[in-house]
N, C-alpha and C positions, 0 to 999 in steps of 0.2 A: 604281251599275249600270255594268257593263263596256261599252266601246264596241260590242262585237259584239252584246250583248243589246239595245242600243238599235237597232241595225240590224235585228235579228230582229223587234222590236216594230213596226217600220215595216210589216211584212207583216200584222200583226194590225190595224193602224189603217187601212190603205189602203182596204179594201172598205167598212167602215162610213162612212168619210168620203165616198167617192165616191157611194155610193148615197143617203146622207142629203141631200147637197147637190143631186144630180140630182132626187130626188123632190120636195124643197121647191121648187126652181126650176120644175119642171114644173107643180106645183100652182098657181103664181102667174102662169102665162102664159096670157093669153086666146087661145083658139083652139088651144091645144096639147093633144093627147090622148096620154097615156103608153101607152095601149093601141095606138095606131097609129103614132105618130111616134118616131123614134130619139132617144136621149139627145143625139146629136151636133147635132140641130136646135136645142138650147137655146142654142147660140152665136150664133144668127142674129137675135136681138132686141136691143133697146136694153140689156138687162141681160145680154147674152151673155158679157160679161167674167167673170161668175161661173162659168159652165161652163168657159170657157177656163182659168181659174185652177184649177178642179177637175181638169181633165185634167192640167195641169202638175204640181200638187202630188201627185196620186195616182201619176202616172208616176214622179216623183222618189222617192216612198216605195217603190214597187215595185222600182225600180232599186237603191235602198239595201238593200232586203231581199235582193235577188239577191246583193249583195256579202256580206251577213251569212250567207246560205245557203251560198255558196261557201266561206267561211272555216270554217263549222261542219262541213260535209260533208267538206271537205278534211282536217280534223283527224282524222277517224275512218276515213280511207281516201282514195281518189281522189274528188274532188267530182263528176267526170263533167260531162255537158253540161246537167243540169237547171238550175243557176243561170244558165247562159248563155241558156237559153230564157226564164227569168223576166226576165232583164235585157232581152231583146229585147221582151218584152211591155211592160215599163216604158217603153222608148224609143218603142214604138208609141203609148202614151198621151200621151207628151210631144209627139210629132209631131202627134197628133190635136188638141192644143191650139194648136200653132203654125200650123196651116193650117185655114182656115175651111171648114166643111162646106157642101155645096150644099143648097138647098131641096128638099124631097121631100114628097109626099103632101099638097100644099096648105098647107104650113106653111113660113114665116110666112103669115098670112092674106093672100090675094091672089096668092100664087105659084102656078105651074101644079101640077096634080094629079100629073103625072108627074115624073120625075127631071130635074134641070137639071145640066149638066156644065160645070164651069169648071176651070181649071188648079189653083186652090186646092182645089177639091173633090176632084179626082183625087189630089192629094198627101195630102189628109186621109184618103181611103179607103185609099190605099197604106199610110199610117202605121197606121191602125186595123187593117189586115190583119195587121200584125206582132203585135198583141195577140191577135187572134182565132185566129191560127194558133200563135203562140208559147206561149200558155197551155195548150191541150190537149196540145201537144207536151211541155211540162214535166210534165204529169200522167202521160203515158205513160212518159217517161224515169224519173220517180221511181218509178213502179209497177215497172219492171224492177229498179231498185235495191232496192226493198222486197222483191221476190221473192227476190233474192239474199241478203237479210238474214233471210229466213224470216219475213216479216211479211205474210201473205196478206191479212189484213183491210185493211191500209193499201193494199196493191197493188190489191185489188179496188175499193176506194173511189176510188182515183185513176183507174183505167180507166173506171169508171162516170161519174165527173165529166167525163172527156174526151169520152165518147160523148154525154152529155146536153148539155154545153156546145156541142160542134160541131154537133149536130143543131139545137139552138135557134138557133145562129148562121145556119145555112143557111136555116131557116124564116123568120127575121127578114129576112135579105137578100132572100128571095123576096117577102116582103110589101112591103119598101121599093121593090122593082122592079115593084110594082103587080100582082102575082099576085092575081087576083080572089078566090081562096080564102083568101089570107093577108093581104090588103090592110089589113084593120082590126085585125089582131092582131100586126103586125110588131114594134111597140114592146113588146108583152107578151113575145114570144119573146126579144127582145134583153135585156130586163131579167131574164128567167129565166136566160139564159146568164151575165149579169154576176153575178147572185146566186150561182149554183152555182160559178162560177169563183172569186169572191172568198172564198167560204166555204172552198173548198179551200186557197187561199193562207193564210188565217188558221189553218186546222188544221195545215198544214205548218209555219207559223211557230211555233205552240205546241209541236209535236213537237220542233222544233229547239231551242226555248227549254228544254224539259224535259231534252233531251240535254245542252245546254250547262251547265245547273245541276247535273246529276248528275255530270258529269265535270270541272267546273271551267271557268274562262274560257279562251278561246283564247290561246295563247302567241304572242308575237311571233316572226315568221319572218325 
């Protein structure tokens, strides 16, 4: 396997790894509700290191994929800003692992129902914003590229992903801010956004892998 194919496969692996670890960790935590609580809250218990590691590894995989995407897209023309947006998303996940999230929604058990704000939590939220804004931006940028390549289905799918992802992110954020209509489904909307976003990343990675296989490995520059 060529080095660039290995980088592109990181994009396929990132989503399943992140979602599987977060789902299993959430199922094992007393008082944790995946419907209500964010994935970020999984770092707050005694086994929080598992989710911290999940953030760091997934962020590293996504950043590696961004490098592979840049190399593959650059070979067939100008890579454009799409890989940079993907890299920004990966850095956001790494930052989310480096800084501890604040309690929210009464989790961990015994914490206030409302949001608690600390310096670490603010830094965590800032880092996660890089992911939740960087990924839909990458979708839109790649859609524009796909339109230029006369691939309307890929472009439409990318735009739809950006819309659904960002809408679910906004609904999740409102739920975590204790909006009474979304209070008990914030976690569900966040997970929907993550699922939709990671599926798009995997699809993009597979498209680039097919392109790389059809045209041969990337040559050294």
